[in-house]
Residue, then its C-alpha position, 0 to 999 in steps of 0.5 A: m288171491g294170497l301170495s302162496a296161492l299166486r305161486f301155486v298157480g303159477f308153478f303148476s301151470a308151468m307143470s300143465l297141471g299133471l304130473i308127467l313122466a318121460v318114458a324113453t321110446g327109443s327115437a328122439t322124442a319121448q312119450r309123456v304119460l299122465l300119471d295123476r293130476i290136480i284137481a283142486l287147488v286149497d290154500e297151500g295143498v291141492v287134490l289130486q284126481s287119485e284121491l277122488e276116484i279112490r274116495v268115490a270107489e270107496i263110498r260107491e262100495n259103502a253104499a252098495r254093501a248097505e243097499r244104500t241110493l246115492p245122488p246123481d253122479e254129477q251131484f255125488l261128485t261135487e258133494v265128494l270132491d268139497s268134502l276133499i277139499i275141507e279134509n284138505l283145509q283141516m289136515q293143514l291147519a292140523e300142521r300149523v297147529s303141531i297136532r301129530f300122533n306117533d307111531d305108537e299111538i297109532n298101534r294103540i288104535l289099531g291094537t283095538m281095531a286087532d281086538n274087535n275083530n278078534l285077532s291078535f295085533d300081529e295076526y291083524l297086522n298080517v291080515l293088513n298086508e296080506a290085503g296089501v293096505y296095511l300103510q294105507t290103513r295107518e294113514q288113515v287111522r293117523k288122518q282120522m285121529t288128527l281131524q279128530e284132534l282138531q275139531r274137538g279143540m277147534v269146535n270146542r272152544r267156540i261152545q258157550i254153555t250158561e249157567q241158565e242154559i243148564d239150571n233149564f236143562l236139569n228142570s226139562e223133562m228131557g234133561r231128567e231123563i238125560m241124567a236119570p241112572d241106568f239099571l242092570v236088573e237081573h230077574i228070576l220067575i218062579p210061576t204061579g197060576s190063577e187056579e193052582p191051590p194055595e198049598s202049591k203056591q206056599s210050596k214055590l213061594r217057600y222055594a223062591a225063599d230059599l233062592s233068595a237066600r241063597i243068593k243073599e249069602g254069596e252065591n251067584f244069580t245067574q248060577v243059582r237061577a240056571a242051577a234052579r232050572q236044571a234041578q226042575v223042582f218047578e218051574v223057572s224063568g227070568t226075564e234080560f230087561g238089559w241096561r233100563k232106565a227106572e221107568q222103563l222098568p216093569t212097574l212092579f219093580r221101579e220103585i224097589v229097584e231106585g231104592m237098592s244098591v249094586g249087588d243087593v236082592e230084593g224078594p220073594i216079590e209077589a204078583g198075579n203071575g208068580f214069585h219075583l226075585i230080582q237083584l241090582a247087578n249094576k248100576a251107571g250114570g245118574t247124578e249121586q255121587m258120594v266120593k272119597q276124598t284124602h287131604f294130604r300133603h308130601i315131599m318128591l324127590s326125584p332122581n337127576e342129573i346130579r342126584d342118582e337114585q341112592q343119593t336121593e333115597d339119601a335125602i328124602r331119609e334125611l329130611r324125613q329124620k328133620i321133620v322128626d326132629g322137629e323142623e317145618f315140613a312145610t317149610l322143608a317141602r317149599q325148599n326141596s320137593d320135586d312136585d311143582s304143583s303142591v311146593v309153593a303151598g309146602g307139599d300141601v296136595d288139598w283135599v284128592n278125590e278117590g282114584q285121582l292118584p296114581l296107582d302107587l301114590e294112591t295106595a300109600v296114600d290109603a295105606l297110611e293113617i292120618g297124622v303118621l309121617s310115613e317112611p320113604f318110599r318109590t313109586t314111578s315119580g321119585w322118592h316120598i314122604l307124606e303125610v295124611i291130614e284128613r278123610r272125608v266122604s263129600d257129597l259131590s252130586r249138585i257139581y257132578s250133575r251140572n258138568q253131566a248137563a254142560g256135557a249133554l248141552r255141549n253134545r247138542k250143540y258140537d254137530l251144528e257149531l262144527q258144520n258152521w266151522l267147517i262152512e267158515i273155514r271153506e268159505e274163507a280159504f283159497v280153493e280154485l277147481i281145474d279142469 
């Protein structure tokens, strides 16, 4: 038993392991009223009877709503108490490694919860206040965020993914299925019957072709479908496919969709039941990654204690003039730039993927021609002068697919490794249950 644990035992034995309030009764003897009691010592923390009662009530209420059967009482209480002990251990560890969330971060989560309930932030807080659970909800959010951050950090560093595992996953049927893209397909069908005269089918084919042309010229697919239904020139229907893998689509569309880009329209496609039009409305996932990249260099100066805004702007303009007059960009960057990530390389940022830069800086980079030294411009980081060296489109599909595969493998291992870690910290901890 550790020294801190011994101190806890001695202290709480002297307190009779309860929190006592003396209430005056008018006599010389005070009546002692038990407000709460400690039911478990957990390293340097405790679990209180009130915590157990609150958690038990929450679980029973949720189980009743979900019509879920709970274990027998004795087993149920043991399991709930053990979960509180493990939670307590994690919160102590989070405190030791300084995992904390400020009020602004808690408010962002509460804002999301408000949106999910179709309420404004203030309206949601009023609801919580009226229910008397505002502070309790904030604390629950803070605790949940803390536990998730701790678990992610502690568990992920225990998980190792080898290159061979990635290769095996990518070559497996499961891997190919997980890595395959999802498609969102819009659909129009002009039905035809098996006994329908050829001239009627030809009229429907021309009508379907006209609808297809309107969409390709820029009209909205769903609006064209709705207008065609309302016009009632011919019967018009459509299937709501939702997000699907290619193999989950009708065989008629599968190969066509795989070759389409987002926004493309195909049809009329003739089938036994009529003429079909499809549009690839969206696409997610997959391993194809053609990425725009820019190679540039810059010098950044930020206002500070000894250089105000105007002095900073004057200094960056002076550096630009020196470059125009023939001084080396790299030398001036090493001597002056406040960008720690590129100063050693003479301001060279190397290749940057589209979307990786702050928006204000990326906008300036995108607007600049290759080989042209920019005029000084301001971003949230400071004042810049910048030169684009090269641009290219790179195929990062292999890198992307391997990163995705590693992520999928990590996710598959995460739950098991989390349980192993929780068992370990429980076994290594000092825990004493108090009758």
